[in-house]
N, C-alpha and C positions, 0 to 999 in steps of 0.2 A: 262753173265750167271746168275749173281745174280739178275739183273733187270728183266730178264725173269721170274725167280722164284717169285719175288715180284708181278709181273703182274698176274701170275697164282693164287697166293694166294688171291690177291685183287679181281680177277674175281670170284673165288670160294665163297668169302664172299658176294659178290653182289648177286650171284645166289642163295645162301642159306639164304638170308635175314639178315645175321648177320650185314652187314654194314648199311642196312636200319634201323634195330632195334637200332643200336648205334646212328644213327642220330636222331631217335625218342626220345631216352633217353636224348641226349644233348639238343634238342629243348625244352623239357619239364622240364629239370633240375631235373630229378628223378633218383634214383638208379635202377639197374636191379632187377626185381622180377618176379615171376610167374604171378602175377596180371597184371603187366605192359606189359608183353609179350602177355597176353590175350587181353588187350586193343589194342595193336599194331596189332595183328592178326585180330581182329574183324574189325578194321578200314580198313585194307588192303582188307579183303574179302568183306566188305560192298561196298567199292569202285569198286572192280572188278566185282561183280555180280549185282550191281544196275544199271549198264549201259544197256540200252535196245539193243538188237541185232536184226538186220534186216535180214529177209529171211534166 
């Protein structure tokens, strides 16, 4: 039962970008901040919306 709960929490963190943000911070070696969250969000949105869509 405990492992199921851990899986659910990990899934929620992935869906909510919390885990991705933590990886972003670790990769850059910076502390969490509002400015860093903005950089993370901008990079994510730029990547998502810069890809051309067909038809």
